C-alpha positions as MATLAB code, in Angstrom:
seq = 'MYLTHLRVLRWSPSTLRKIKSDWAVFRKAVTVPLFASPMHDDARWVKFVTMMGWHPFSHVLCQDGITRPLYIHTV';
ca = [
     -24.330    2.800   -8.064;
     -22.305    1.385   -5.892;
     -20.290    3.270   -3.351;
     -17.635    1.672   -1.215;
     -14.799    2.590    1.134;
     -11.566    1.127    2.224;
     -10.127    1.837    5.532;
      -6.648    0.138    6.273;
      -5.803    0.459   10.042;
      -2.400   -1.474   10.011;
      -0.579   -1.941    6.774;
       1.490   -5.167    6.383;
       2.235   -7.373    3.189;
      -0.362   -9.895    4.237;
      -2.939   -7.039    4.415;
      -1.989   -6.167    0.745;
      -2.207   -9.854   -0.332;
      -5.779  -10.351    1.161;
      -7.028   -6.955   -0.394;
      -5.626   -8.174   -3.610;
      -7.311  -11.557   -3.599;
     -10.579  -10.085   -2.316;
     -10.573   -7.859   -5.243;
      -9.832  -10.468   -7.845;
     -12.948  -12.266   -6.433;
     -14.732   -9.036   -6.562;
     -13.760   -8.302  -10.173;
     -14.793  -11.750  -11.347;
     -18.426  -11.093  -10.220;
     -18.368   -7.249  -11.469;
     -17.193   -6.936  -14.955;
     -18.314   -3.273  -15.494;
     -15.863   -0.560  -15.665;
     -15.411    1.050  -12.080;
     -14.455    4.704  -11.293;
     -12.757    6.087   -8.717;
     -12.083    9.780   -7.495;
     -10.071   10.618   -4.493;
     -11.527   13.060   -1.781;
      -8.296   14.856   -1.119;
      -5.150   15.439   -3.069;
      -3.010   12.158   -1.605;
      -0.404   10.650   -3.329;
      -0.740    7.332   -0.955;
      -3.901    6.731   -2.735;
      -3.095    7.223   -6.511;
      -0.078    4.847   -5.527;
      -2.355    2.408   -4.396;
      -5.329    2.631   -6.831;
      -2.595    2.558   -9.711;
      -0.931   -0.528   -8.179;
      -4.496   -2.100   -8.134;
      -4.725   -1.455  -12.010;
      -6.895    1.936  -12.122;
      -5.997    4.340  -14.687;
      -6.369    7.810  -14.922;
      -9.526    8.654  -17.081;
     -10.323   12.388  -16.923;
     -10.922   15.276  -14.540;
     -14.885   15.658  -12.886;
     -16.152   18.674  -11.006;
     -17.338   17.535   -7.805;
     -20.425   18.742   -6.046;
     -18.115   20.939   -3.539;
     -16.906   22.633   -6.390;
     -13.463   20.898   -6.495;
     -12.119   19.342  -10.010;
     -10.578   16.107   -8.947;
      -8.909   13.611  -11.171;
     -11.121   10.191  -12.042;
      -9.580    6.647  -12.421;
     -10.787    3.786  -14.212;
     -10.757    0.015  -13.813;
     -11.448   -2.183  -16.441;
     -11.685   -6.155  -16.490;
];
């Protein structure tokens, strides 16, 4: 399992371009389906992951007892 967290402190168009560029390199190397779930109900998170190509997949019951949406990204 691979767990990652992305924290952007200053947002700009160049930041988005760099993220998309790095993401393309990463996805060329890692071709298995990836899954993501937000820690909080955050519309900005949903907007970002859908822009990056993630799609709603299902809902999961997390260890803290909260049901959250699960997103999938396939190559």
